[in-house]
N, C-alpha and C positions, 0 to 999 in steps of 0.2 A: 754583781761582784762575787767572787768566790772567797769565802772566809774559812777559818779553821785550819785543820791540818793540811787540807788539800791545796792551800794557796800556793805553796812553793813546789808542789809535786806535780801539778797538772801540766799537761802539754798545752802550749798556746797555739792559736790558729796559724801563726807564722812558722811553726815547726811542723809543717805538713810532710816534709820529706822523710823517708824511712831512715832510721838511725842504724848505726853499726850493731847495736845491741839486738835489734829486731832481726837482722840478717844472721847474726850469730845464733840466736835462738832457733831459727829455721833449720840450721844444720842438723840438729838432733833428729829431725824427721826424715832425713836421708836414711839414717840407720833404721828408723821405724818402718819405713816403706820396704826396705830391703829385707828385713826380718819377716814381714808379712808375706811378701811375694815368695820367699823361700819356703815358708810353711805351706802356702797354697800349692807350690810345686810338689812338695812331698805328699800332700793329701789332696790330690786332684780329683775331687768328688763333690757331690752336692753337700755332704756334711762338712767337708773341708772349706767349701766356698762360703757356707753360712757362717761358720766359725770365724773365718777371715773377715767377713763383712762386719760382724759384731765387734771384733777387736779394732778394725779400721775406723768404725764409727766412734769408738771410744777415743782413739788416738786423735782423730780429727776434732773431737770436742776439746781436747787439750789445746790444740792450736787455735781454734776459733775463740775459746775463752781467754787465753793468754793474750791473743792479738787484740781482743776488745779492751783488756786492761791497759795494754801498751798504747792503745788509741787514746786513753784518758790520761795516762801518766807521762811525764817527761822522761824519756829513756836516757837522757844525759845526766840525770840526777844520780849521785852515788847510791842513795838508798834504794831507788828503783832498780838499779843494776844489781845491787846485793840481793834484792828479793827475787829476781829472776833466776839467779844461779841455782837455788834449791829446786825450782820448777824444772829447769833443764836436767839436773841430776836425777830428779824423780822420774822424769820421762825416760831417761836412760835405763833406770831400774825397771820401769814398767815394760819397756821394749825388750829388755833381757828376759823378763818373765813371760813374754808373749808366746814363745814357742810351746810352753807347757801350761798356758793359761787355762786350757780345758783338761789339764791333768793335775799334777802334783803342785803346781805353782799358782793355782787359781786364787788362793787367798792373798798371795803376795801381789798379784796383778790388781786385784780389787782394792786392797788397802793402799797401794801406791797411787792408783787412780783417784780414789776418794780423798786421800791426803792432799794431793796436788790441788784438786778442785776446791775442797771445802776450806782448807787453810788459805789458799790464794784468794778466794772470794771473801773470807772473813777479814783478811788484811786489807783488801780493797775497800770493804765497808768502813773499816776503821779509819783509813787514811783519806777516804773521800768525804769525810764529814764536812758539811758546809757546801758540798758540790751537788748539782742536780744529778750527776752520774751515780751518786750513792744509791738512789732509789733503784736504778737498773741493776747494780750489783746485788742488792738485797733480793730483788725478784729472782735473779739467776740462782743465788744461794738457796732460796726457798725450794726451787725445783730440783736442784742437785740433792738437797736434803731428802726430798721425797723419793728420789731414785736410790738413795744410799742403802736402804734395807734390801732391795733387790740384788744389789751387787754383793753384799755380805752373805745373804742367804744362799744366793746362787753359787758363791765360792765354796760353800760348805756342802753342797749337794753334788751328786755325780754329774758327769758331763751332759747326759741327755736332758736332765732337768736344768742344768746351768744355762744352756743355750737360750731357751725361751725367756728366762728371767733377765739375763743380761741384754738380750735383744730388746725386751720391753723397756729396760732402763735407758738404753741409748736412744731408742725411738721417742721416748717420752720427752726428752729435751728438744729434739727437732720439732715435735708437735707444739711444744710450749713456745718455741721461737716463732712459729707461724701465728700463734694466738697472741703474741705480745707478752709472754710470761705473766699471765694473770695471777695476781697474788693478793691474799686477803689484806684489806685496808689500803693497799697501794694501787690496786687495779692493774692495768696493763700499760705497755708502751703506747704512747700516742702514735696514731697512724701517720702523722705528717713529719716525724723526725726520728732519728736514731740517737738515743740519748748519750751513748758513750762516744760516738764518733766525733773527733775534733774537726776533720775536714773530709770532704768527699774525695779529694785527690789522694789523701793518704789511705783511705779505705780501699780505693780501687788499686792503688799501687801495691798494697800488701797482698791482695788476692792474686794479682798478676805474678808477683814474685813467688808466692807459694806454689802456684801451678808450675812455674819454671823449676822450682826445687823438686817438685814431684817428677818432672821429666828427667831429672838426674837419675832416677831409679832405673828406667830402661836403658839409659846410656851406660850406667854402671854394670848392669847385668849383661848387656851386649858385649862390653869390653872384657869382662871376666870370663864369660862363656867362650868367646872367640880365642882368648889367650890360653884356655885350657884344652883346646882342640887342635887338630891338625889343620893347617891352612890350605885345605883342599878346595877344589872348585865349588862343590856343593855348599860347604860351610862358609866359604867366602860370599857366595850368593845369598845365603841365609843371613849373614851379618849385614850385608848391604840392604836386604829387605827390612831387617829390624831397624837399622838406622833411618832408612827412608820413612818408615812408619812413624818414628819419633819426630822426625823433621816435619812431617805432615801434620801431626798433632799440634806442634808449635804453630805452624802456619795457619791452620784452621782456627786455633784458639785466638790468636791475636787479630784475626781479620775483623775489623770494624768494631764489633761488640767488645772485644778484649781491650781495644784502645779507647772506647768511648764510655766506659762505665761511669767515670766521674761526672761526665757531662749529663749522662742519663739521670743520675741521682739529683743533680742540680735542677734539671728540667722537670722532674717528677713532682706531682702533687702529693705523692705518697712514697717518699724515699725509703721508708721502712719496708714496704713491700718489695722494692727493688733490692734492698739489702738481704731480705729473707730469700728471695729467688736466687740471688747470687750465691748465698751460702749453700743452698740445696744443690745448685748446679755444680759448684766446685767440689762438693762432697762426692757427687756422682762421677765427675770427671777424674778425680784422684783415684777413686775405686777402679775406674776403667784403666788408668795408667798402671796400677798394680797388676791387674789381670794381663795387660799387654806385656809387661815385663816378664811374666811367667811364660807367655807364648813365645817371646823372643828367645828365652833360654832353651825352651823345648826345640824350637826349629834349628837353632845354631848347633846344639849338641847332637840332634838326630834329624837332619834335614830330609833324609830318605827313610826314616824309621817307619815302624809299623803304624798304619793309620788307626786312630782311636776316636770314638765320639767325644770323649772328654777333652782331648787335645783340640779338635775342631771347634768345640763349644767355647773354650777359653780364647782361642786365637781369633775367632770371628766375633765372639760376644764382647770382648774387651773394646774393640773399635766401635761396635754398635752402641755400647753403653756410653762411650765418650761422645758420640754424636747426639745421643739423647740428652746428656748433660749440657752439651754445647747448644742444643736447641732451646733448653730452658734458659740458658744464659742469654741467648739472642732475644728471647721473648722479654726478659727483664729489661733489656736495653731498647729494643725496637717495638715491642708490643706485637710481634708477629714471628713466625718461624718460616724460614726459607725452605722451599720444596726439596732442594738437594740433600739437606740434612735428614729429612724424613725418608726420602727414597734410599739414601745410603744406609741408614740404620735398618730399614726394613729389608733391604737386599742382603745385608750381612746376616740377619737373623734367619731369613728364608734359605740362605745358602748352607746353613749348618748341616742339615741332613744330607745334602748333596755332597758335602765335603768329607763325610765320614770315610769313604774309601780312598781319599786322596792323601798322598804323603805330606808331611808337615810343611815342606818348602812350597808346595803348590797352594796350600791353605794360606800361608803367610803372604805369598805373592798376590793372592786374590784379595785379601784384606787391604794390602797396600794399594792395589789398583782402585778399589772402591774409595778409599780415602783420597787418592789422587784425583779421582773424578769430582769429589766434593770440593777440593781445593781449586780445581780448574773452574768449576761452576761459580765459586766465589769470585775468582778473578774476572770472569766474564760479566758478572753482575756489577762489579766495581767499575768496569769500563762503561756500562750503560748508565749507572747512577753514581757518578764520582764523588758526590758530596751529600750523601744521605744523612740528615741529622737524627740524633736519638729521639725516640718517641715512646717512652716507657708506658706500660699499661696503666690505666686510670683506676 
């Protein structure tokens, strides 16, 4: 029995479906992904890519952490709804500061990020008194507190020193997640359960919805770039290739593993491991979608433009990164990785040097064809094995 403050606030098992509040919260991240893709487009270099990854990892922390809290709390309760609004507004402030996060707005970004995380977790600890989920919130609060000095010190230092400190701060929490957030006196998460998750169905549905929200970024970029250009044959072909790529991402994502995540968690002896792998996989796939959106804008605005190594790298690297994340996701659900994903990712990476002298439209078409090959291979496998059950790793 749950007692104390949490009694009237906790989500009950019968409330497994996603609530309107959760979908409303997701909308903030459409803006975040758009901002990050635009910054990468402006600074298409290794430095720009690393900085974008650091900021994206931080933004994803906000979604993962808030989603964990909404897994525990009843989103229909007025107090829960009231508490989520400052988190949404803080995320907007953080997103607005992101373009200058490695410049004059570094401290604003860091303070906004830490305020959202620390205050949100502190409130969760308070309101979860009497619930088993409180221990999980305390563990996460401990680790965010450990990373806080790196965020503040990094914000006060020049950009070259800020990058490694902020990267360490973001990576620390992903590592802690894999270790079960070990905390003095509390230990770590049990290997056989996810303490905050109310139901496997809700957990799976939230990740599926978040990836669909992420796909809104290349759709938005494709539409805006096409509307700002002449509707010529080359740009129309580039827009078609960009849309086809997005549609293939959706198709490859939902194929089996995307639809069977909840069943895999129920079947697993170690659902926490499935949850951790799922989180990692989605972080990688969302990063890939941001890169793909950059490639979409490049090819639509300049389909026959001057070939550049950086353009080929982002236009082929994004799909390769997506297939890598999707392979991890497949392993979480089935305990294996299908060969087409490995071959597709390897082919895209291997083709990068060969695509340097090729115009952007040719590079985009190549990426689309590789993804199409993976999607076709998935369809053929489905015909051979129409009812493959999930078998997550032990």
